FIFI-174115 format. One record per residue: residue in one letter; x, y, z of N, C-alpha, C in turn. Coordinates in steps of 0.2 Angstrom, whole numbers, padded with zeros to 4 digits, always signed. Each point is the difference from the previous one (the first is absolute). Example, Ala and Ser with C-alpha at 12.3 -4.5 7.8 and 13.67 -1.06 7.14 Angstrom:
2
A+0066-0028+0039-0004+0006+0000+0004+0006+0000S-0002+0005-0004+0004+0006+0001-0004+0005+0003
END
This chain:
400
X+0578+0610+0435-0006-0005+0002-0004+0002-0004X-0002-0005-0004-0008-0002-0004-0004-0004+0008X-0006+0006-0004-0005-0001+0005-0005-0007-0007X+0000-0006+0004-0005-0007-0004-0004-0002+0006X-0006-0001-0003-0007-0004+0002-0002-0005-0003X-0002-0007+0007+0000-0005+0002-0007+0000-0003X-0002-0001-0004-0008-0005-0001-0005-0007+0002X-0001-0004+0004-0006-0001+0001-0008-0002-0002X-0001-0001-0004-0009+0001-0003+0000-0004+0002X-0008-0001+0005-0004-0009-0001-0006+0005-0003X-0005-0005+0002-0007-0001-0005-0004+0004+0005X+0003+0003+0005-0005+0004+0005+0005+0005+0005X+0006+0002-0003+0006+0001+0007+0004+0003-0008X+0004+0003+0004+0007+0005-0004+0006+0002+0007X+0006-0005-0002+0003+0001+0006+0007+0004-0006X+0003+0005+0005+0002+0006-0004+0009+0001+0008X+0008-0001-0005+0004+0004+0006+0002+0003-0007X+0002+0006+0004+0004+0005-0004+0012-0002+0001X+0000+0000-0003+0008-0003+0004+0005+0007-0003X+0004+0006+0001+0006+0001+0000+0005-0005-0003X-0001-0001-0005+0009-0003-0003+0006+0004-0003X+0006-0007+0000-0003-0005+0000+0004-0003+0012X+0000+0006+0000+0001-0003+0012-0007-0002-0001X-0004-0003-0001-0008-0003+0002-0003+0003+0008X+0003+0004-0001-0004+0004+0005-0007+0003-0001X-0004-0003+0003-0007+0000-0002-0003+0009+0004X-0003+0001-0003-0001+0008+0000-0011+0001+0000X+0000-0006-0002-0011+0002+0004-0002-0010-0003X-0005-0001+0003-0005-0008+0000-0005+0001+0001X-0003-0003-0005-0007-0001+0004-0004-0005-0006X-0007+0003+0001-0004-0006-0005-0009+0003+0001X-0002-0003-0006-0007+0001-0002-0006-0006+0004X-0004+0000+0003-0003-0007+0000-0008-0001+0000X-0004-0004-0001-0006+0001-0003+0000+0003-0005X+0003+0001-0005-0002+0003-0008-0005-0003+0001X-0003+0005-0005-0007-0003-0004-0008+0001+0004X+0003+0003+0009-0006+0000+0005+0001+0008+0002X-0007+0001+0000-0001+0006+0004+0007+0002+0008X+0001-0006+0003+0003+0003+0005+0006-0004+0000X+0003+0003-0005+0007-0003-0002+0005+0005+0008X+0007-0003-0001+0007+0000+0004+0003+0006-0003X+0002+0003+0000+0008+0002-0001+0005+0003+0006X+0002-0004-0001+0008+0003+0005+0007-0001-0003X+0004+0009+0004+0008+0000-0005+0003+0002+0007X+0005-0002+0002+0004-0003+0004+0007+0008-0003X+0003+0003+0000+0005+0004-0001+0004+0005+0009X+0005-0004-0001+0003+0003+0009-0007-0001+0005X+0003+0004+0003-0006-0001+0007-0005+0000+0001X-0003+0005-0007-0006+0001-0004-0006-0005-0001X-0005-0004+0001-0006-0004-0001-0005+0004-0005X-0001-0004-0004-0007+0002-0002-0006-0004-0003X-0004-0002+0000-0009-0003-0001-0007+0004+0001X+0000-0004-0006-0006+0005-0001-0004-0007-0002X-0006+0000+0004-0008-0005-0004-0003+0007-0005X+0000-0005-0010-0003+0006+0000+0000-0006-0008X-0008+0002-0005-0001-0005-0004+0007+0000-0007X+0001-0008+0001+0005+0000-0007-0003-0005-0006X-0002+0002-0004-0005+0001-0007+0006-0008-0002X+0006+0005-0001+0002-0009-0005+0009+0006+0002X+0005-0003-0006+0011+0000+0002-0001+0003-0004X-0002+0005-0003+0003+0009-0004-0002+0007+0006X-0008-0001+0005-0001+0002+0003+0007+0000+0008X+0001-0006+0000+0003-0002+0003+0007+0005+0001X+0002-0002-0006+0006+0006-0003+0002+0007-0001X-0005+0001-0001-0002+0006+0000+0001+0005+0007X-0003-0004+0004+0000+0001+0008+0007+0000+0004X+0005-0004-0001+0007-0003-0002+0003+0005+0000X-0001+0004-0009+0005+0001-0002-0002+0010+0005X-0006+0002+0001-0003+0005+0005+0003+0000+0004X+0000-0005+0004+0001-0002+0006+0010+0001+0000X+0004-0004-0003+0004+0002+0005+0003+0007-0004X-0003+0004-0005+0003+0008+0000-0004+0004+0008X-0005-0002+0000-0003+0006+0006+0005-0001+0008X+0002-0007-0001+0004-0002+0006+0008+0001+0000X+0001+0003-0004+0007+0004-0003+0002-0007-0002X-0001-0006+0000+0005-0006+0000+0007+0001-0006X-0006+0003-0007+0003+0002-0010-0002+0008+0003X+0004+0002-0006-0004+0009-0002-0001-0002-0003X+0000-0007-0007-0001+0001-0007-0003-0008-0002X-0004+0001-0003-0002-0008+0000+0005-0003-0007X+0006+0004+0000+0006-0001-0006+0005-0004+0003X+0001+0003+0009+0007-0002+0001+0000-0011+0001X-0008-0002+0001+0001-0008-0003+0002+0001-0007X+0006-0003-0002+0003-0002-0005-0004-0006-0001X-0003-0007+0002-0001-0006+0001-0004-0005+0002X-0005-0002-0001-0003-0005+0004-0002-0008-0004X+0001+0000+0006+0001-0010+0002-0007-0005-0001X-0001-0002-0002-0005-0005+0001+0000-0006+0000X-0003-0002+0006+0001-0008+0002-0005-0003-0003X+0004-0005-0005-0008-0005-0004+0002-0008+0003X-0006-0002+0003+0001-0008+0000+0003-0003-0005X-0005+0000-0005+0001-0004-0004+0003+0000-0007X+0008+0000-0002+0000-0002-0005+0003-0004-0005X-0002-0007+0003+0001-0005-0008+0007+0000+0000X+0000-0002-0010+0007-0005+0003+0005+0006-0005X-0005+0008+0000+0001+0006-0006+0006+0003+0006X+0003-0002+0009+0003+0005-0002+0006+0000+0008X+0004+0000+0000+0003-0005+0003+0004+0007+0005X-0002+0005-0001+0003+0008+0006-0003+0005-0003X+0000+0003+0003-0002+0007+0002-0001+0005-0011X-0006+0006+0000-0001+0000-0009-0004+0006+0004X+0004+0002-0007-0004+0009-0002-0008-0002-0001X-0006+0002+0003-0003-0001-0003-0002+0005-0007X-0004-0005-0007-0003+0001-0005-0005-0002-0003X-0003+0004-0004-0007-0001-0004+0004-0009+0003X+0003-0002-0004+0002-0008-0001+0001-0005+0005X+0004+0003+0007-0002-0003+0003-0006+0001+0005X+0000+0006-0001-0010-0002+0004-0006-0005-0002X+0002+0001-0009-0005-0007+0000+0000-0008+0002X+0007+0001+0000+0001-0008+0001-0003-0001+0008X+0004+0005+0005-0004+0000+0006-0007-0001+0001X-0002+0002-0005-0005+0000-0002-0006-0009-0003X+0004+0000-0002+0001-0007-0003+0001-0006+0007X+0002+0001+0004-0001-0004+0004-0005+0000+0008X-0005+0005-0003-0004+0002+0005-0003-0008+0004X-0003-0006-0006+0001-0003+0001+0002-0006+0006X+0007+0005+0000+0005-0004+0005-0005+0001+0008X+0001+0006+0001-0001+0007+0005-0004+0005+0000X-0006-0006-0001-0005+0006-0003+0000+0005+0005X-0001+0000+0006+0000+0004+0004+0006+0004+0001X+0004+0002-0002+0005+0003+0002+0004+0002-0005X+0001-0003-0008+0000+0003-0005+0000+0005-0002X-0011-0001-0001-0003+0006+0001-0002+0005+0002X+0003-0001+0004+0000+0007+0006+0007+0005-0002X+0007-0007+0002+0007+0005-0002-0001+0005-0008X-0004-0001-0009+0000+0003-0003-0005+0007+0000X-0005-0002+0005-0008+0005+0005+0008+0004+0001X+0003+0001+0008+0008+0001-0002+0004+0006-0003X+0001-0005-0006+0006+0001-0004-0003+0007-0002X-0007+0001-0003-0001+0003-0003-0003+0005+0002X-0004+0002+0006+0002+0005+0005+0003+0004+0001X+0007-0004+0000+0006+0007+0003+0001+0002-0007X+0001-0004-0007-0001+0003-0007-0001+0005+0000X-0005+0001+0001-0010+0003-0003+0005+0007+0003X+0002+0000+0008+0002+0005+0006+0006+0002-0004X+0007-0004-0001+0005+0002-0002+0003-0004-0006X-0005+0002-0004+0003-0004-0009+0011+0001+0000X+0000+0005+0003+0010+0001-0005+0002-0004+0009X-0002-0003+0002+0005-0003+0004+0000-0008+0000X+0007-0001+0000+0003-0005-0001-0005-0007+0006X-0005-0005-0004-0003-0004+0005+0003-0006-0001X+0001-0008+0006+0006-0006-0002-0009-0005+0003X+0003-0004-0004-0004-0005+0005+0006-0008+0004X+0003-0004+0003-0001-0002+0004-0002-0007+0002X+0002-0006+0001-0006-0004-0005+0001-0006+0010X-0008-0003+0003+0003-0004+0005+0003-0006-0004X-0002-0003-0005+0003-0003-0005+0006-0003-0001X+0004+0006+0000+0008+0001-0007+0004-0003+0006X+0000-0001+0007+0006-0003+0004+0000-0008-0004X-0006-0003+0001+0000-0005+0001+0002-0005-0010X+0001+0008-0004+0002-0005-0006+0005-0003-0005X+0006-0002+0008+0006-0003+0000-0001-0007-0001X-0005-0001+0003-0002-0007+0002-0003-0006-0008X+0004-0007+0007+0002-0002-0009-0008-0002-0006X-0003-0005-0001-0002-0003-0006-0003-0006+0003X+0003+0000+0004-0001-0008+0007-0002+0001+0006X-0002+0011+0001+0000+0000+0007-0007+0002-0002X-0001+0003-0008-0006+0006+0000-0005-0006-0007X+0001-0002-0002-0005-0005-0006-0002-0004+0006X-0010+0000+0000-0004-0005+0003+0001-0006-0004X-0002-0005+0002+0000-0008-0003-0007+0001-0006X+0000+0005-0004-0008-0001-0003+0003-0001-0007X-0007-0005-0007+0002+0001-0002+0003+0007-0004X+0006-0003-0004+0007+0008-0001-0004+0004-0008X-0006-0004-0003-0001+0007-0005-0004+0004+0005X-0004-0001+0004-0003+0005+0006+0004+0003+0001X+0008-0002+0004+0004+0005+0005+0001+0006-0007X+0001-0001-0006+0003+0003-0004-0004+0004-0007X-0007-0003+0004-0005+0004-0003-0003+0004+0005X+0002+0001+0005-0005+0005+0004+0007+0004+0004X+0005-0002+0000+0005+0001+0004-0001-0002+0010X-0003-0006-0002-0001-0001+0007+0007-0004+0003X+0001+0004+0007+0004-0002+0004+0000+0005+0007X+0007-0004+0004+0003+0001+0007+0003+0009-0003X-0007+0007+0004+0005+0005-0001+0000+0003+0007X-0001-0002+0007-0005+0002+0006+0002+0008+0002X+0002+0001+0003-0002+0009+0005+0003-0002+0003X+0000+0008+0004+0002+0005+0003+0011-0001+0001X+0001-0001-0010+0005+0000+0003+0007+0008+0000X-0005+0003-0002+0004+0006+0005+0002-0001+0007X-0005-0002+0006+0002-0001+0007+0007-0004-0002X-0003-0007-0002+0006-0005+0001+0006+0004-0003X+0002+0005-0008+0006+0003+0001+0000+0001+0003X-0002+0004+0005+0001+0008+0005+0003-0005+0007X-0004-0004+0003+0004-0002+0005+0006-0005-0002X-0001-0002-0005+0008-0006-0002+0006+0006-0001X-0001+0002-0004+0006+0006+0002-0001+0003+0004X-0002+0003+0009+0002+0002+0003+0003-0005+0005X-0002-0007-0003+0004-0007+0003+0005+0000+0001X+0001+0002-0007+0009-0004-0004+0002+0006+0003X+0000+0003-0001+0002+0007+0001+0004+0002+0008X-0006+0001+0004+0004-0003+0011-0002-0004+0004X-0004-0008-0006+0002-0004+0005+0005-0009-0002X+0001+0003-0006+0002-0001-0005+0009+0002-0003X-0002+0004+0003+0007+0003-0004+0002+0000-0009X-0005+0001-0001+0006+0000-0008+0000-0006+0001X-0003-0008+0002+0005-0007+0001-0002+0000-0007X+0005-0003-0008-0005-0004-0004-0004-0006+0001X-0002+0000-0006-0004-0008+0004-0006-0004+0002X-0001+0010+0003-0006-0004+0003-0009-0002+0000X+0003-0001+0005-0010-0006-0001-0006+0005+0005X-0004+0000-0005-0005+0005+0005-0006-0003+0002X-0006+0000+0003-0007-0003+0001-0002+0009+0000X-0003+0001-0002-0005+0007+0002-0006+0001+0001X-0005+0000+0005-0006-0003+0002-0003+0009+0000X-0006+0003-0005-0001+0005+0002-0011-0004+0002X+0001+0000+0006-0006-0002+0002-0003+0007+0001X-0007-0002-0005-0007+0007+0003-0006+0000-0003X-0002+0001+0001-0011+0000-0002+0002-0006-0009X+0004+0002-0002+0007-0003-0005+0001-0002+0001X+0006-0006+0000+0009-0003+0002+0000-0004-0006X+0005+0001+0002+0006-0004-0006+0009-0004+0000X+0001-0003+0003+0007-0002+0000+0004+0001-0008X+0005+0001+0002+0004-0001-0005+0009-0005+0001X+0004+0001-0004+0003-0005+0002+0007+0003-0006X+0006+0004+0003+0002+0004+0000+0012-0001-0004X+0000-0001-0006+0005-0006+0001+0006+0007-0005X+0007+0005+0004+0004+0004-0003-0006+0005+0001X-0003+0002+0003-0005+0005-0004-0004+0004-0004X-0002-0007-0002-0006-0004-0007-0006-0003+0001X-0006+0003-0001-0003-0010+0003-0002-0004-0003X+0004-0004+0002-0003-0009-0003-0006-0001+0001X-0005-0002+0007-0007-0001-0001-0002+0005+0004X-0008+0000-0002-0003+0004+0009-0008-0005-0005X-0003+0002+0005-0009-0001+0004-0004-0001-0006X+0000+0007-0001-0009+0000-0002+0002-0001-0008X-0005-0002-0004+0001-0004-0006-0006+0004-0005X-0002+0000-0005-0002+0001-0003-0005+0011+0001X-0003+0000+0005-0001+0005+0003+0002-0001+0007X-0002+0007+0005+0002-0003+0008-0005-0004+0000X-0005-0006-0001-0003-0004+0007+0004-0004-0002X+0006-0001-0003+0002-0007+0003+0009-0001+0006X+0002-0004+0001+0003+0000+0005-0003-0001+0006X+0001+0002+0007-0002-0001+0007-0007+0001-0002X-0003+0001+0009-0003-0001+0002-0003+0013+0000X-0004+0002+0000+0002+0005+0002-0007+0002+0002X+0000+0008+0002-0007+0002+0002-0007-0002+0000X+0003-0001-0007-0010-0001-0005+0001-0005-0005X+0006-0001-0003+0002-0006-0001+0002-0006-0001X-0001-0001-0005+0003-0008+0007+0005-0003-0005X+0005+0005-0005+0007-0005+0000-0002-0007-0004X+0006-0003-0002-0003-0006-0004-0003-0005+0005X-0004-0002-0006-0001-0008+0002-0005-0006-0005X-0001-0004+0002-0003-0005-0007-0005+0004-0005X+0004+0001-0006-0005+0000-0006-0007-0004-0001X-0001-0002+0006-0007-0005-0001-0004+0001+0003X+0002+0003+0006-0005+0002+0004-0007+0006-0006X+0006+0004-0004-0005+0007-0001-0006-0007-0006X+0004-0005-0003-0006-0002-0004-0008-0006+0007X+0004-0002+0005-0004-0002+0005-0003+0005+0002X+0001+0006+0003-0007+0004+0002-0001+0003-0006X+0004+0004-0006-0008-0002-0005-0008-0007+0000X+0005-0001+0001-0006-0008-0004-0003+0001+0009X+0002-0002+0003-0005+0001+0009-0005+0005+0000X+0000+0005-0001-0002+0009+0001-0005+0000-0005X+0005+0001-0006-0007+0001-0004+0006+0010-0004X+0006-0002+0007+0000+0010-0005+0006+0001-0007X+0001+0005+0001+0003-0003-0008+0007+0003-0001X+0005-0002-0004+0005-0003+0002+0002+0010+0001X+0002+0004-0001-0003+0008+0002+0001-0001+0007X-0007+0002+0003-0002-0005+0005+0004+0001+0007X+0003-0008-0001+0005-0003+0001+0008+0002+0004X+0000+0005-0008+0008+0005+0003-0003+0002+0004X-0006+0005-0003+0001+0005+0005+0001-0003+0009X-0007-0005-0002+0004+0000+0009+0008-0003+0002X+0002-0005-0005+0007+0002+0001+0003+0004+0003X+0004+0007-0005-0002+0006+0003+0000+0001+0005X-0008+0004+0001-0002+0004+0004-0004-0003+0004X+0000-0007+0001-0005-0002+0006+0003-0005+0007X+0009-0001-0005+0003-0009+0004+0010+0006+0005X+0000-0005+0001+0006+0005+0002-0004-0002+0006X+0004+0006+0005-0001+0001+0009-0007-0001+0000X+0000+0006-0001-0008+0001-0004-0006-0007+0003X+0001-0005-0008-0001-0006-0003+0002-0006+0006X+0002-0002+0000+0003-0003+0008-0005+0003+0007X+0005+0003+0004-0002+0002+0003-0006+0004+0003X-0004+0002-0007-0006+0003+0000-0001+0005+0006X+0004+0003+0004+0001+0008+0002+0002+0007-0006X+0005-0002-0003+0001+0007-0001+0006-0002-0003X+0005+0004-0008+0004+0001-0007+0006+0001+0006X-0005+0003+0005+0011+0003+0004+0002-0001+0005X+0005-0001+0000+0002-0008+0004+0003+0004+0006X-0004+0006+0002+0002+0004+0008-0006-0002+0000X-0006-0002-0002-0006+0001+0002-0001-0011+0005X+0001-0003-0006+0004-0007-0003+0003-0001+0009X+0007+0005+0002+0004-0005+0005-0006+0002+0007X-0002+0007+0002-0002-0001+0004-0009-0005+0003X-0003-0004-0007-0004-0005+0003+0004-0005+0002X+0006+0000-0006+0007-0009+0004+0000+0005+0008X+0000+0005+0002+0006-0001+0005-0009+0001+0006X-0005-0001-0003-0008-0003+0004-0004-0005+0000X+0008-0004-0007-0003-0005+0002-0001-0006-0005X-0002+0005-0006-0004-0001-0006+0002-0007-0005X-0003-0003+0000+0003-0005-0003+0002+0001-0007X-0004+0001-0003-0002+0002-0009+0010+0005+0000X-0001+0006+0004+0004+0005+0000+0007-0002+0002X+0001-0008+0004+0005-0003+0000+0003-0004-0001X-0006-0002-0008+0001-0006-0008+0005+0007-0004X-0006+0006-0001+0002+0004-0004+0009+0001+0000X+0004+0002+0008+0005+0001-0001+0003-0005+0001X-0002-0006-0002+0004-0008+0001+0002+0000-0006X-0006+0000-0005+0001+0000-0011+0004+0002+0001X-0001+0007+0002+0006+0005-0005+0007+0001+0004X+0001-0004+0006+0005-0001+0001+0004-0004-0004X-0005-0004-0002+0004-0008-0002+0001+0003-0005X-0006+0003-0007+0000+0001-0006+0006+0004-0001X+0001+0004+0004+0007+0007+0002+0004-0009-0003X+0005-0001+0007+0002-0006+0000+0003-0002-0005X-0005-0004-0003+0001-0004-0009+0005+0004-0002X-0004+0006+0001+0006+0001-0010+0003+0002+0002X+0003+0003+0010+0009+0001+0000+0004-0009-0002X-0006-0004+0004+0006-0006+0001+0003-0002-0007X-0005+0003-0007+0000-0001-0009+0005+0001+0002X-0003+0008+0001+0009+0006-0003+0006-0003+0002X+0001-0001+0006+0005-0002+0002+0002-0006-0006X-0002-0004+0002+0000-0008-0006+0005+0004-0007X-0007+0008-0002+0004-0001-0005+0008+0005-0003X+0002+0003+0006+0003+0005+0001+0006-0003+0001X+0002-0006+0003+0000-0003+0005+0003+0000+0003X-0003+0006+0006+0002+0000+0009-0002+0007-0001X+0003+0004+0004-0006+0007+0002+0005+0001+0004X+0005+0006-0002+0000+0004+0005-0002+0006+0003X-0006+0003-0002-0004+0002+0004-0006+0002-0003X-0007-0001+0007-0006-0001-0002+0000+0004+0001X-0009+0005-0002+0001+0010+0001-0007-0001+0002X-0005+0002+0006-0006+0000-0002+0000+0012+0001X-0009-0002-0007+0002+0009+0001-0006+0001-0001X-0007+0007-0002-0005+0000-0003-0002+0001+0008X-0009+0000-0004-0003+0000+0008-0002-0003+0005X+0002-0007-0002+0000-0005+0006+0007+0001+0001X+0003-0003-0002+0007-0001-0002+0004+0003+0005X-0002+0010+0000+0004+0002+0001-0005+0003+0008X-0004-0005+0003-0006+0002+0006+0000-0005+0003X-0002-0004-0004-0002-0003+0005+0003-0009+0003X+0002+0002+0006+0007-0004+0002-0005-0010+0001X-0006+0003+0005-0006-0009-0002+0002-0003-0003X-0001+0001-0006+0002+0001-0010+0006-0006-0002X+0004+0005+0001+0009-0001-0001+0002-0007+0004X-0001+0000+0009-0002-0005+0000-0002-0007-0001X-0004+0001-0001-0006-0006-0003+0005-0004-0006X+0000+0007-0006+0006-0008-0005+0006+0001+0004X+0004+0005+0003+0006-0001+0000-0001-0007+0007X-0003-0006+0002-0002-0003+0006-0001-0006-0007X-0002-0001-0005-0002-0003-0004+0005-0003-0005X+0008+0005+0000+0007-0001-0003+0005+0002+0004X-0004-0003+0004+0009+0004+0005+0004-0008-0001X-0003-0005+0002+0006-0006+0002+0001-0003-0006X-0005+0000-0005+0006-0002-0007+0005+0003-0002X-0001+0008+0002+0004+0004-0008+0004+0002+0007X+0001+0000+0010+0003-0001+0003+0000+0007+0001X-0004+0007+0000-0003+0006+0002+0000-0002+0006X+0004+0004+0005-0006+0004+0007+0001+0004+0002X-0005+0005+0001+0000+0009+0001-0004+0003+0007X+0002+0003+0003-0002+0002+0004-0007+0003+0004X-0005-0004+0002-0008+0006+0000+0000+0005+0005X+0005-0002+0003-0003+0009+0002+0005+0007-0004X+0005-0002-0002+0000+0003-0011-0002-0001+0000X-0003-0004-0004-0006+0000-0005-0008+0004+0003X+0001+0003+0005-0005-0001+0003-0001+0010+0000X+0006+0002+0002+0002+0006-0001-0001+0007-0007X+0002-0006-0004+0003+0002-0008-0007+0003-0001X-0004+0004-0002-0006+0000+0000-0003+0009-0005X-0001+0000-0003-0003+0006-0003+0005+0004+0000X+0003-0002-0008+0005+0005-0003+0007+0000+0003X+0001-0006+0004+0007+0000+0002+0004-0006-0004X+0005-0002-0001+0006-0003-0003+0003-0001+0001X+0003-0008+0001+0003-0008+0005+0000-0003+0002X+0008-0003+0001-0001-0006-0003-0006-0004+0010X-0002-0005-0003-0004-0005+0005+0001-0008+0000X+0006-0002-0003+0003-0003+0000+0008+0000+0004X+0002-0005+0003+0004-0003+0006+0007+0000-0007X+0008+0002+0006+0008-0002-0002-0002-0006-0003X-0005-0007+0001+0004-0004+0001-0004-0005-0008X-0007+0002+0001-0005+0002-0005+0006-0004-0009X-0001-0001-0001+0001-0005-0009-0002+0007-0003X-0006+0002-0002-0004+0004-0003+0000+0008+0004X+0001+0003-0002+0000+0008+0002-0006+0002-0001X-0006+0003+0005-0010+0001-0002+0002+0007+0005X-0004+0004-0003+0003+0010-0003-0003+0002-0001X-0007+0005+0002-0005+0005-0004+0002+0006-0001X-0005-0004-0007+0006+0010-0004-0004+0000-0001X-0005+0008+0001-0007+0004-0005+0004+0002-0004X-0008-0001-0004+0001+0000-0005+0001+0009-0004X+0000+0000-0004+0001+0005-0003+0000+0002-0009X-0006+0000-0002-0003-0003-0006+0003+0009-0005X-0002+0003+0004-0003+0007-0004+0010+0004-0002X+0001+0000+0007+0008+0002-0002+0004-0005-0006X-0001-0005-0004+0002-0005-0006-0003+0004-0004X-0008+0002+0002-0003+0003-0005+0004+0005-0004X+0000+0004+0006+0004+0006-0004+0009-0002-0001X+0006+0000+0002+0003-0004-0001+0000-0001-0007X-0004-0004-0004+0001-0002-0007-0005+0010-0003X-0005+0000+0003+0001+0005-0006+0004+0006+0000X+0004+0003+0004+0005+0001+0002+0005-0001-0003X-0001-0004-0002+0008-0003-0003-0002-0001-0012X-0007-0001+0004-0001+0001-0007-0003+0011-0004X+0000+0000+0004-0003+0008+0002+0009+0002-0005X+0005-0002+0005+0008+0004-0002+0005-0002-0006X-0004-0003-0001+0000-0008-0012-0001+0002-0001X-0005+0004-0001-0005+0000-0007+0003+0003-0003
END
């Protein structure tokens, strides 16, 4: 067995899981939150032991140093050299990566060049990589890209209808996101629910604070909802999703706000937050909905309709659908939102589902919520992006 760590570094957080590979046994997991604050949070779980501390977390380097000491202190490892490889999640890989790769100065430069497409994510990922490099300079590090799974799309699926010289000069295209999640749940679905059926047609709905929907044919992505950046696609926690481009121009003209200011509104003040006026957290919106709040009702109905639009589009793109997956925070835990989406598509796609079972499958549970007579199987599958990162990291380590 070899120890492999999967890392997901955000701008103010750092998540981690340590695995025994290839058994995929989780040794420990944890998170650093509120990095850059005096009241940062460090949590780590190992067997039945749970450690949590509130302390200043100046930067990611401090977090990595604390983690290394705690791994030894808790007896999780005797030496840091036991960790053979560290796999990092990278949100944006652009057109350059269609699979996980070893972290090299050249590959890190490409990740850095893509910061404008994912400013909050890629920059933070690089900080995490550098932090581990400084502490464990001889440990192999690998990069797993959210965009890699979507590199199998055809040009007519990823090209935007703008002057083609702009497409070519600036690499403007649909890149998508959440690819690691879509890959994982589709692999589970094909093996567990479709019995490795050839010519499988799957629509995967990764629904959370950020959401995307992907059409998967024979295990390969053919279309996905997010666009050049994570702003595109369906409505999300604070993001608009797709909208008429002239809305930007009109708001700028009417308010005298700059393009950048409106862009930030589209990213951080829209979606559930903007429509409901309550919160970007769908649980808060759901509570208001049950109290009769009209804007909460509109937000949920709008979200469901936008998701239904993409599911219908991808049903056509695939020429049918064998299985519809719900995953991620909303997809796994919010029965009301699943019901709202299914009620929008059930007549057209001849979907029948059990409302009682739908209400029961939450909080990490997995299972089928459609009935035997449904033309499309509907399944809730908890995602596990970290295990995909660990698998790829382990394989790159073994093949180096």
